[in-house]
N, C-alpha and C positions, 0 to 999 in steps of 0.2 A: 503493500500500500504506498509506503514511504519511499520507494522509487517511483510507482507510478506518480506521485504528486511533485517529485523533482522534475522530473520528466514535462508534467504540464506547464511548470514555472518556467522550464527552458524555451517555450516556445511561446513565443511572444506575436511572431505573425501568421496571417492565415497562410501564408506562402512556406511557410516552414513546415507546415504538415505535410507527409509524403501522402498522403490520399486521402479520400472523402471520409472514410471509414474514422479515420485518426483525427479529421478536424470537426465531425460529428460528435465523435467521444470527449474531443477536447472543451468542444462547445456545453454539449450536455454536463460535462465535469465541472464544468464553471458556472452552468444554470442549477449547480443541486440537485440533478438526477430531476429536475420537475418533468410531471406528465404534461403539461399543456406547451411543452415545448415540442415542435412539429418539425420533422425533416424530411422533404421528399428529394429522391434522387432519380433523375430521366434525362433523356437524351435529347437534346435540342439544339439545333443548326449542326449538326455533325461535332457538336463537343457535351461532352458528358456534365453535368449541373446539377448542384441541388441547392436547393432551395429549404431554408427555414426562417420560422413565423412560431410566436406564441398565437395561438387559436383562442387565446383569450381577452386579446388585443386589437382582433382585426376583424373585419366585416368577412365573415363565411360566405355571402354569395359573392361579393368581387374576387376572394380568395378562389373560389371554383372556378369562377371564368377567365383568370390569369392562369390556375395550373391546364386548364382545356385549352387556350389560347397554345400552351408551351409546348403543349404532351402533342396536339397535332399540328403544332409549324405553322401555325397563324399568322404568330405572333413577330414582327418583324422589326429589329431595331430600327429600320429608317421610316415604318412607319407605326409609330406606337398610337396605342389607341388614346382617347383625349380625356379617358377618367384616370389615367394613371401617372405618376407621376416621377421619373426615372431619373436615378444621381450614381454616375459611374464613379466608385471610390478609388479606384485602383488596385494593385496587388500589393501595395504596405498596408491594408489595413490591418491592425491588431487584433488579437483577441479580442483584450479588453472593450476595444472599439466596437465591436461586432456585437458583443453583448449588450453598450448601449443603445445601439440602433433597435436591437429587438426586443428590448425592455421599454423604446419609445411607439411600440405598435406599428413598427416597419417590418417590411419582408427584407429576409437579406438572397441574393441571389451569387452562389458562389462557381465559376466556370474550372474547368480542369487547368487550365493555364494558370490560374490565379487573379485571371479579375473578377471583380466584383461590383454587383449592382445592388443598390438600394431601391425600395419600390415603398414611396411614401406615402400614397394615396388612397390605399385600401385598408386603414386602419378604422377601426370602429367608433364613429362620434355618437353614435345612439347613447351609448353607455353613459359618457359622460357631457351630453350636451343636453340642456333644459332652453326652453322657452324664456324666451328677455320677458320679464314680469315686472311690475312696479315692486318695489320693496315696500314688505309690509310695515316696517320699522321705521320707513322714512317717506311716509304719503305726503301729497301735496296736493293742493287747491289747481294751482295753473303749472304748464312747464312740462316738460317732457315725462311719461311713465314708464320711462323704458330702466331698465336694472341692469347691473353682469350679473353674468352665471357663472356657472362654475369652470366655463373653459375659458385658457387664458388667452387663446389666440381670439377669440370672441371677446374679450373683454377689449384686449389692445387695439380691437377695430372699431369698438364703440368712442374709446378716445379719441385715436387717431383722427377718426371722421371728424370729428368736433376741433380737432385743433391740427388741421392740416397746413402745416409750419415746418420748414425743411429743419426747424431749431428743436423741434420735438426728439428729444434722444430717448431710446431704450435699449437697456444694458440686462444682460441675460442674468440670473445665477440658477446654482442649483444647489440646493439646500437636502440633507439627510443622506445619509450614509446609507440607506437601506429603501428609503422612500424615492430618494434621487427625483425631488419635486422640483419644479422648473419654476421660476420667480423672475419679475420684471419689475427693474426700477425705472423710471417716467421723470423727467425733468423738462425744460425748455433751458438750453444751456445759454442762452443768450439774456434772461432773465431769475435764473434760480443761481442764489448763492454757490459757488465753488467748492468753498470749505466745507458747506452742507452739503454738497453732495459726495466729495470725499468721505467725510463721516461717516454719512449713510452708507456706502459701500463698504468701508472698513468695518463696520458693527456687522453687515449682514455677512461678509468674509468671514469673519470670526466665531461664527454661528458653527457649534460641530456635536450634531444630533443626530440620533437614527430615522425620525421621525417627523415631519414637516407638513400636517393636514389641516392648521388654517393659517389665516394673520394673526389671530388672536394668542396664540401659541408662540409664534415669531416674535410678535412685541413686545413680550416678555424679557428677550435676550436684546433687545436693542434697545430698550428705553433708557432713559437717565436715571430713575430711580425708582426700583421695584419695591420698594417700602411706602410710596406713595397712593394714598386712595384715590388718587387724581391720576385719569389718562390723562398721558403724554403724547399721544398720537390719535388722530381723529381719524373712524372709522364710517366710511362711507359706501354705499351699493350703487348710489346714481353716477353715472358717467358724467352730466354736466355737472356735478358740485367737483368732481375730480377735476376736469376741464376747467373751472373756475380757479380752484387753487394751484393748477399749474400755471396761469397766469397770473396768478399773486407771486408767484417766484417759490412757491412750495412743491416739495416732491412728492412722488405716490410711488406706491411698493404693490404690487399684484400678485398674488400667489394662484400657481395652478391647482384646480378644485377649491379654489375659493371666492366666493363671489363679492367680496369686500377688500377695497383698498386702502392701504394705510397711509394717511397723509403728514406730514413734517416737514418743517417745524410749524407749531400752532399756539395757541395760546388760550388761555381760558374763556375768553367771549367767543373764541370760534365755534365749541360745543352749544352756544346759543343762539348761534344762528341759523336761519333754514333757507331753502333754494325761495321758498314763496315770499321771503323779504326782497328779493329783486324782479318779481316777477307781476307785482302789484305798485300804487303809489307809494313815494315814500313815507308818506305820512303814517297809511295804514301800518306799513314794515316797521317802522320807528315806533308805533302804538307796542306791535305784539313783540317785539324784540326786548322792549321795558316790562313789558310783562312778566315773559319770561326768565327776567334775572330777577324779579320782582319774586316770584316764583319760587324760586333758588333760597331768597331770605326766607320764604314763608315755611318751605318745607323743611330746612334746615332747624330754624329757630322757634316756629309757631310752638310745637309741645313743650319746649324748654320754657319758654315766656311764661305759658301756663301752669307748668308745676313752679317755677318760683314764683310766681303770683300767688297762686295756692298757698303753698307751701311759709314763702315769705313775706311777700310783699301784697297783702291782702286789703291794703289800707289804699290802693293805686287805682282800686276798681271804682267807679264811677256810683254815687248814691244809690240811684238809681236801680243799678243791676245787684246791690250790695245782697239783700236779701232772695232775690231767685238765686245768687249763684251759691247764698251760703246754705239753701234749703236743698240746691245739688248736689253738694257734696258732705252736709253734715251727718248723712246716714251709710256712708260708704264704707267699708270697715277696711281698706285701704289706702296707703297715702298716694297722692296722687303718681307717682313715680311707676309702683307697682300697676296701677290702671292703666297707664299710656303704655308698658310692655305689653299688660296684655293684648292691648286692642294693636296694636303696633305689630305684633308678631301673628297676631289671627290674619290680619290684612294679608302680611307676608305670603304666608300660609295659603291662603285662599289665592293669591296672587302667582305663585309657582304653582299650585292647583290648575289652575288656569292656559297656564302656561303648556302643560303637561297634557292636558286632555284633550281633544277633537276640539273645532273651533265652536259649534252648539251648544256643546257639553260645558266648553272651558265658559261660556258668556252667561250662562245658566248658573252654575255655582258663584261665578264671581258677583252676580245680582241679588239671585235668592237667597247665596248664603249671605252676605253682606246683611240683608237686610232682616234675614231671621236672627241671623247670630244678636247684632246690636239691638235688635230688640229686645230677645230674650235676657240679655247682660243688663240691660237698662231694666226691666219691670222686675227681674229678680235682684235687683239691687247692690249689684256686684260691679258696676262701673255706672258714671253720673254719664247725664244727657249731653252737659257741657264735652265732658272728656270726648264723646263720642262723635260731636260735630267739630272738636279740633283736630281730631287724628282724620275725619274724613276730608275734611280742607286740606290738612298735610297729604295725603295721600293722592289726591288732585294734583296738587298744587305739583308733587314729585314729577308727576306723569307727562307734564309741560315740557319738559326737559327736549326737543329734538333727539338728542343724543343719547341711546339704551346707555352707552359706558358712564355719562356724568347721570343719568339717572338714579345708577346704580350707589353709585359714590353719594349721592346725596341723600340715598335712603338708609347707607350706614351707619352715615356722618352724624345724623340726627341722635342719635342712642348715646353716644359719648357726651353729649349738648344736655339731652335729659339727664347722665347722671349727674352732670357738673351742677345743674339747676335745682336737682334733689339737696346736694351737699352745701352748696354755697348759695344759691339765688342769683339772682344778676348780677353778684358780683362773678361768680362762678360761670357764667353764658360770657359776660364781657371777659374774663381771662381766657377762654376757648376761643373765643374769636380772635383776639390777639396771637393767639399760639399758630391759628388757623391763617390769617393773614402773613404772619411770618414763613412759615411754610410756602405759600404759594410766592411769596417774593422771592425763596431761595429757590425755588424748583426750575426747572427749566426742561424742552424740550428739543431736543437735538441743537445743545449746545445755546438754544435762544432763551431770553424769559420768556416766563408763562406766564408772568402779568401782566405784559406787553401791551398797550401803551400809557398804561397807569403806572407799573415799575420797571425800567426807567418810562419816565413820563415824554410821551411824543404826542403835541398838540395836533399831527393830523390825523394821527391815529384816532383820534376820538371821533372824527367825522361818518367812522363805518364801525362803532365799537358797541356804546348805548344806542344811539342812534343811528339811524342811516340818512343821510341826505341827497337829495336828489343825482341820480347816475351821472347828468354833468358836470356836479361840483366834486366827483371821487378822480379827481386825475391823479393822487398817488396813490401806490402801494402801500400796503400794509408793511408797517415798519418792523413788525416782528418777523419776519421772513428774510431782511435783509437783502431784498433783491440788487440787482445788477442795475435795472434799470427801474427809475425811481416813477416814471409818469408810467400811467396805462394810455393815454391817449393824448392828443393835440388838442385846440381850440375847437371847442364845439358852440352850438347854437349861434355862431359868427352874422348869421341871418338876421338874427333878432336885434343886432345893434349894426347892421347895415341899413335897416330901415329909417333908423333916426338921423 
């Protein structure tokens, strides 16, 4: 056995094999003697030929047609069928390269003179390709309703079809020693900061893992701070949002088999922006953007403020509400913190159950379960009706966030604030906010400040952060991406001044 392994290691090129039997034995051994590796030896055009492919990766109907053409000698090299894409590899193809070709879903044809051809267009796309649908997590009112799918080439086509520019650069990466998953880094070389591009590429090249199955898994290997609850890369399944961020000077990474693009560098406010902000009037976009940022504060602080008020600062409640509030909480056997934890954890359980169940059942569980449980615990005297209102408003506010990752972060962070409020009242809430602010100021996304344009402060960045000015006023790009070209476009609406 050891002699066979030594002999196999010495054979580096296909032409080093003495015959087809040795070639098949070598490739079969290198593939772990897998059963789905198919080899067909036949005579074709006065040459003995061997065809190799993984039957689990190719289109069986097209493969049958190819075998028929070759066996009946109807297939001529100068008259190739339009459905096939043939690449001539030459006699110096290595065994390792041949294995990679086969694992890519392609068919390898080797002639007895050592010449090799690769057939690339009979791979099965039906297994890997899903129809282009609107992402469920990023639904919008106006604009394109097309989303990425699990096929890398299709996703790259969606991006390039929106940015028909020679400056759009795509760099391929292979991640995973076992999965050999193909990924693509995308950027505009005349806008994106070269330092950010180099940093992103270095972090991708430093990944040494067995399996790459999603960009969410890859994100943990390349983000600046693993222990921060805040996402440092923006996830999106929308091609137009990806293209818009590329125009801003950001960089995108797409992984084969995953319908999500990673965008960096980003700031905190990027997670509260939606494509709908730019598809309608700027006043409407500004209003809803301010509403989302307010929802962050409500979802983060409302339960903590209620707990601190009931436990330590009852005197701040207006006189007209003092008696109703006292009646609501005086017969509750638990402190406000326990009340909040019971309701918050119940909502999280209902939410998680709704995600795992089929859509019709999940919606029923969410509505009926919430109403029944909420009414039952109030009538039983375990939870006050005020706490039900607070937790309901908190849950609604947390789901206003367009980003699923930031939504999860807000839901987790409210628990430490509730604990601080129960221990120290408003002083604990204030201390928690200071710690959170310091953390956000120190945090970075691909070496770029996470709280930009507030820290460091950039006045021009405010125009598209809390508010959104009219598109004609947004001439400069976001400072957090540190783009080479600062201006998006030149002078617009000159016709208005020409009339005067």
